[in-house]
MDAnalysis code that builds the backbone (N, CA, C; Angstrom):
import MDAnalysis as mda
import numpy as np

u = mda.Universe.empty(291, n_residues=97, atom_resindex=np.repeat(np.arange(97), 3), trajectory=True)
u.add_TopologyAttr("name", ["N", "CA", "C"] * 97)
u.add_TopologyAttr("resid", np.arange(1, 98))
u.add_TopologyAttr("resname", ["MET", "HIS", "GLY", "MET", "MET", "LYS", "GLY", "ASP", "LYS", "ASP", "LYS", "ARG", "LYS", "SER", "TRP", "SER", "VAL", "LYS", "THR", "GLU", "LYS", "ASP", "GLY", "ILE", "CYS", "THR", "SER", "ILE", "GLU", "VAL", "ARG", "GLU", "VAL", "SER", "ASN", "GLY", "PHE", "ILE", "ILE", "CYS", "LYS", "THR", "LYS", "TYR", "GLY", "SER", "LYS", "GLU", "ASP", "GLY", "GLU", "TYR", "PHE", "SER", "ASP", "GLN", "GLU", "GLU", "TRP", "ILE", "SER", "LYS", "GLU", "ASN", "PRO", "LEU", "ALA", "ASP", "GLU", "GLU", "LYS", "GLU", "GLU", "LYS", "GLU", "GLU", "LYS", "GLY", "PRO", "LEU", "GLY", "SER", "LEU", "LYS", "GLY", "ILE", "PHE", "ASN", "ASN", "LEU", "GLY", "GLY", "GLY", "ASP", "ALA", "MET", "TYR"])
u.atoms.positions = np.array([
    [1.096, -1.387, -0.001],
    [-0.142, -0.143, -0.210],
    [0.964, 0.891, 0.218],
    [0.543, 2.381, -1.169],
    [1.651, 3.519, -0.729],
    [0.980, 4.664, 0.040],
    [1.730, 5.328, 0.625],
    [1.585, 6.199, 1.514],
    [0.904, 7.766, 0.241],
    [0.095, 8.451, 0.786],
    [-0.685, 9.189, 0.340],
    [0.624, 10.334, 0.244],
    [0.837, 11.326, -0.985],
    [1.631, 12.406, -1.574],
    [0.942, 13.570, -1.223],
    [0.946, 14.536, -0.816],
    [0.003, 15.916, -0.653],
    [0.859, 16.560, -1.631],
    [-0.631, 17.128, -2.752],
    [0.006, 17.929, -4.020],
    [-0.070, 19.480, -3.488],
    [0.208, 20.400, -4.086],
    [-0.333, 21.816, -4.005],
    [-1.359, 22.184, -3.741],
    [-2.698, 21.693, -3.954],
    [-3.898, 21.660, -3.498],
    [-4.201, 21.693, -2.622],
    [-2.995, 20.718, -1.644],
    [-3.249, 20.662, 0.254],
    [-2.632, 21.503, 0.974],
    [-1.760, 22.361, 0.339],
    [-1.110, 23.361, 1.304],
    [-1.655, 24.569, 1.344],
    [-1.607, 25.088, 2.460],
    [-2.704, 25.859, 3.264],
    [-2.144, 27.357, 2.977],
    [-2.677, 28.379, 3.194],
    [-1.833, 29.476, 2.846],
    [-2.183, 30.389, 4.062],
    [-1.334, 31.501, 4.449],
    [-1.627, 32.376, 5.485],
    [-1.194, 33.876, 4.812],
    [-2.152, 35.004, 5.799],
    [-1.836, 36.119, 5.408],
    [-1.607, 37.164, 6.745],
    [-1.246, 38.315, 6.328],
    [-0.700, 39.055, 7.913],
    [-0.916, 40.657, 7.083],
    [-1.376, 41.215, 7.999],
    [-0.870, 42.927, 8.123],
    [-0.639, 43.208, 9.418],
    [0.385, 44.155, 9.355],
    [0.527, 45.207, 10.664],
    [0.532, 46.602, 10.266],
    [-0.168, 47.040, 11.382],
    [0.096, 48.649, 11.286],
    [0.137, 49.151, 12.734],
    [1.198, 50.328, 12.952],
    [1.475, 50.867, 13.952],
    [1.026, 52.331, 13.898],
    [0.481, 52.911, 15.426],
    [0.278, 53.809, 15.225],
    [0.513, 54.717, 16.992],
    [1.036, 55.925, 16.985],
    [1.784, 56.424, 18.446],
    [1.952, 54.818, 19.308],
    [2.747, 53.954, 18.611],
    [3.519, 53.305, 19.706],
    [3.091, 52.107, 20.005],
    [1.275, 51.786, 19.332],
    [0.868, 51.002, 19.094],
    [0.273, 50.007, 17.937],
    [0.925, 48.998, 18.216],
    [1.025, 47.752, 17.321],
    [-0.328, 47.071, 16.920],
    [-1.115, 46.803, 15.707],
    [-1.990, 45.920, 15.619],
    [-1.911, 44.929, 14.289],
    [-1.911, 43.813, 15.044],
    [-1.234, 42.879, 13.214],
    [-2.294, 41.703, 13.679],
    [-2.746, 41.632, 12.113],
    [-3.892, 40.477, 11.819],
    [-2.938, 39.196, 10.948],
    [-3.171, 38.298, 11.476],
    [-3.330, 37.204, 11.201],
    [-4.135, 36.121, 10.435],
    [-4.216, 35.594, 9.328],
    [-5.140, 34.742, 9.044],
    [-4.309, 33.327, 8.398],
    [-5.039, 32.062, 8.609],
    [-4.616, 31.001, 8.288],
    [-5.881, 30.002, 7.521],
    [-5.465, 29.847, 6.465],
    [-6.861, 28.735, 6.135],
    [-6.374, 27.278, 6.504],
    [-7.556, 26.675, 6.875],
    [-7.431, 25.207, 7.437],
    [-8.467, 24.928, 6.744],
    [-8.743, 23.324, 6.802],
    [-9.626, 22.705, 5.834],
    [-11.277, 23.232, 6.152],
    [-11.647, 23.937, 7.528],
    [-13.226, 24.065, 7.160],
    [-13.019, 25.853, 7.474],
    [-12.141, 26.578, 7.044],
    [-12.799, 27.910, 7.216],
    [-11.206, 28.506, 7.552],
    [-11.164, 29.540, 8.370],
    [-9.829, 30.385, 8.433],
    [-9.832, 30.846, 10.046],
    [-8.526, 30.571, 10.276],
    [-8.974, 30.694, 11.562],
    [-7.484, 32.454, 11.547],
    [-8.208, 33.022, 12.410],
    [-7.861, 34.790, 12.601],
    [-7.513, 34.723, 13.995],
    [-6.338, 35.607, 14.096],
    [-5.797, 35.734, 15.122],
    [-5.419, 37.889, 15.014],
    [-5.776, 38.829, 15.953],
    [-5.695, 39.803, 15.745],
    [-5.249, 40.187, 17.366],
    [-4.104, 40.413, 17.326],
    [-2.900, 40.952, 18.509],
    [-2.606, 42.701, 18.242],
    [-2.791, 42.831, 19.544],
    [-2.627, 44.499, 19.542],
    [-1.820, 44.376, 20.653],
    [-0.333, 45.372, 20.498],
    [0.436, 45.465, 21.852],
    [0.934, 46.987, 21.804],
    [1.735, 47.490, 23.188],
    [2.566, 48.611, 22.786],
    [2.464, 48.962, 24.305],
    [2.757, 50.609, 24.746],
    [2.727, 51.265, 25.711],
    [1.652, 51.999, 25.962],
    [1.026, 51.928, 27.145],
    [-0.499, 53.012, 27.509],
    [0.294, 54.136, 27.891],
    [-0.344, 55.279, 27.623],
    [0.072, 56.737, 27.951],
    [0.890, 56.860, 29.106],
    [0.792, 56.180, 30.069],
    [1.110, 55.745, 31.258],
    [2.775, 54.967, 31.441],
    [2.688, 54.249, 30.240],
    [4.427, 53.830, 30.024],
    [3.966, 52.454, 30.380],
    [2.805, 52.074, 30.784],
    [2.999, 50.558, 31.234],
    [2.478, 49.564, 29.781],
    [3.379, 48.640, 29.831],
    [3.000, 47.730, 28.344],
    [2.162, 46.773, 28.892],
    [1.074, 46.632, 27.336],
    [-0.014, 45.940, 27.183],
    [0.392, 44.829, 26.192],
    [-0.605, 43.636, 26.063],
    [-0.598, 43.102, 24.920],
    [-1.938, 42.055, 25.148],
    [-2.593, 42.494, 23.829],
    [-3.875, 41.706, 23.817],
    [-3.736, 40.694, 22.466],
    [-4.941, 39.521, 22.732],
    [-4.854, 38.498, 21.605],
    [-6.133, 38.127, 21.524],
    [-7.006, 38.093, 20.346],
    [-7.904, 37.934, 20.337],
    [-7.790, 36.709, 19.025],
    [-8.567, 35.366, 18.928],
    [-8.683, 34.353, 18.119],
    [-10.016, 33.916, 17.910],
    [-10.501, 33.621, 16.300],
    [-11.545, 32.911, 16.152],
    [-11.552, 32.359, 15.073],
    [-12.703, 31.887, 14.342],
    [-12.640, 31.249, 13.199],
    [-13.727, 31.931, 12.284],
    [-13.850, 31.937, 11.045],
    [-14.453, 32.371, 10.236],
    [-14.396, 31.546, 8.779],
    [-15.809, 31.530, 8.278],
    [-16.204, 31.160, 6.459],
    [-15.495, 31.680, 5.898],
    [-15.222, 33.023, 6.315],
    [-14.441, 33.962, 4.999],
    [-13.127, 34.433, 5.510],
    [-12.095, 34.782, 4.121],
    [-11.064, 35.133, 4.784],
    [-11.363, 36.961, 4.720],
    [-10.915, 37.768, 5.901],
    [-10.928, 39.072, 6.096],
    [-9.620, 39.575, 4.923],
    [-9.084, 38.755, 5.046],
    [-8.063, 39.714, 4.242],
    [-7.818, 39.323, 2.660],
    [-9.496, 38.755, 2.197],
    [-9.174, 38.199, 1.004],
    [-9.060, 39.481, -0.307],
    [-9.734, 40.593, 0.371],
    [-9.681, 41.977, -0.630],
    [-7.930, 42.450, -0.207],
    [-7.337, 42.601, 0.499],
    [-6.178, 43.157, 0.544],
    [-5.018, 42.301, -0.509],
    [-5.938, 41.085, -0.490],
    [-4.720, 40.055, -1.394],
    [-4.851, 40.739, -2.796],
    [-6.168, 40.537, -2.968],
    [-6.686, 41.244, -4.632],
    [-6.611, 42.600, -4.750],
    [-6.427, 43.734, -4.024],
    [-6.012, 44.641, -4.443],
    [-4.144, 44.847, -4.281],
    [-3.686, 44.427, -3.593],
    [-1.993, 44.057, -3.905],
    [-1.653, 43.416, -5.366],
    [-2.701, 42.661, -5.887],
    [-2.476, 42.310, -7.108],
    [-2.452, 43.243, -8.200],
    [-3.917, 43.791, -7.403],
    [-4.287, 45.045, -8.930],
    [-3.130, 46.346, -8.499],
    [-1.734, 45.960, -7.798],
    [-1.324, 47.213, -7.532],
    [-1.987, 48.318, -6.829],
    [-2.822, 48.287, -6.384],
    [-3.702, 49.837, -5.455],
    [-3.138, 49.666, -4.280],
    [-2.375, 48.938, -3.540],
    [-1.771, 49.060, -2.258],
    [-2.383, 48.419, -1.038],
    [-1.587, 47.589, -0.307],
    [-2.258, 47.151, 1.052],
    [-3.015, 48.054, 1.810],
    [-3.310, 49.362, 1.407],
    [-3.773, 50.324, 2.942],
    [-5.080, 50.763, 2.668],
    [-5.345, 50.497, 1.224],
    [-7.059, 51.124, 0.940],
    [-7.932, 50.980, 1.937],
    [-7.912, 49.304, 2.255],
    [-9.194, 48.940, 2.892],
    [-8.645, 48.448, 4.468],
    [-7.447, 49.097, 4.628],
    [-6.578, 48.499, 6.179],
    [-7.618, 48.664, 6.876],
    [-8.064, 50.211, 7.263],
    [-9.002, 50.695, 8.295],
    [-10.028, 49.592, 8.776],
    [-10.608, 49.490, 7.599],
    [-11.846, 48.958, 7.354],
    [-11.428, 47.348, 8.167],
    [-10.794, 47.051, 7.590],
    [-10.247, 45.455, 8.076],
    [-10.179, 45.369, 9.546],
    [-9.754, 46.441, 10.445],
    [-9.154, 46.690, 11.523],
    [-10.367, 47.008, 12.294],
    [-11.584, 47.910, 11.602],
    [-12.567, 48.253, 12.446],
    [-13.627, 47.019, 12.149],
    [-14.033, 46.423, 11.453],
    [-15.170, 45.426, 10.673],
    [-14.758, 43.546, 11.399],
    [-12.997, 43.489, 11.918],
    [-12.962, 42.304, 11.411],
    [-13.938, 41.203, 13.033],
    [-14.213, 40.435, 12.335],
    [-15.054, 39.836, 13.511],
    [-16.561, 39.715, 13.522],
    [-17.068, 40.403, 12.432],
    [-18.194, 40.633, 11.632],
    [-18.710, 39.734, 10.937],
    [-19.646, 39.876, 10.221],
    [-20.249, 38.398, 9.181],
    [-20.452, 37.602, 10.002],
    [-19.623, 36.110, 9.548],
    [-20.212, 34.972, 9.974],
    [-19.264, 34.581, 10.602],
    [-18.120, 35.396, 11.331],
    [-17.059, 34.954, 12.188],
    [-17.950, 34.291, 13.615],
    [-17.295, 33.448, 14.128],
    [-17.679, 32.362, 14.895],
    [-16.635, 32.529, 16.388],
    [-17.343, 33.282, 17.553],
    [-16.430, 33.146, 18.499],
    [-16.792, 32.061, 19.356],
])
């Protein structure tokens, strides 16, 4: 009996985007899995009082929230066009918490 070989169609993709404003970093990482996407949103930096913080959220979605970013980059419109909307609206739609 022969072992199964994984072809290119079995390779999963991942996407990420990161912004920084006023010393606060926000990043979104999306990993494709067999039944959808795992989304990880991380926000970290120093508060106004100098105290460091780090918050992380993860959830599963049936849709890739960064799919539009990938299309825009391919069309050479740049990745920043809808970035603000992604950060503001992430977790909406069909996301499962």
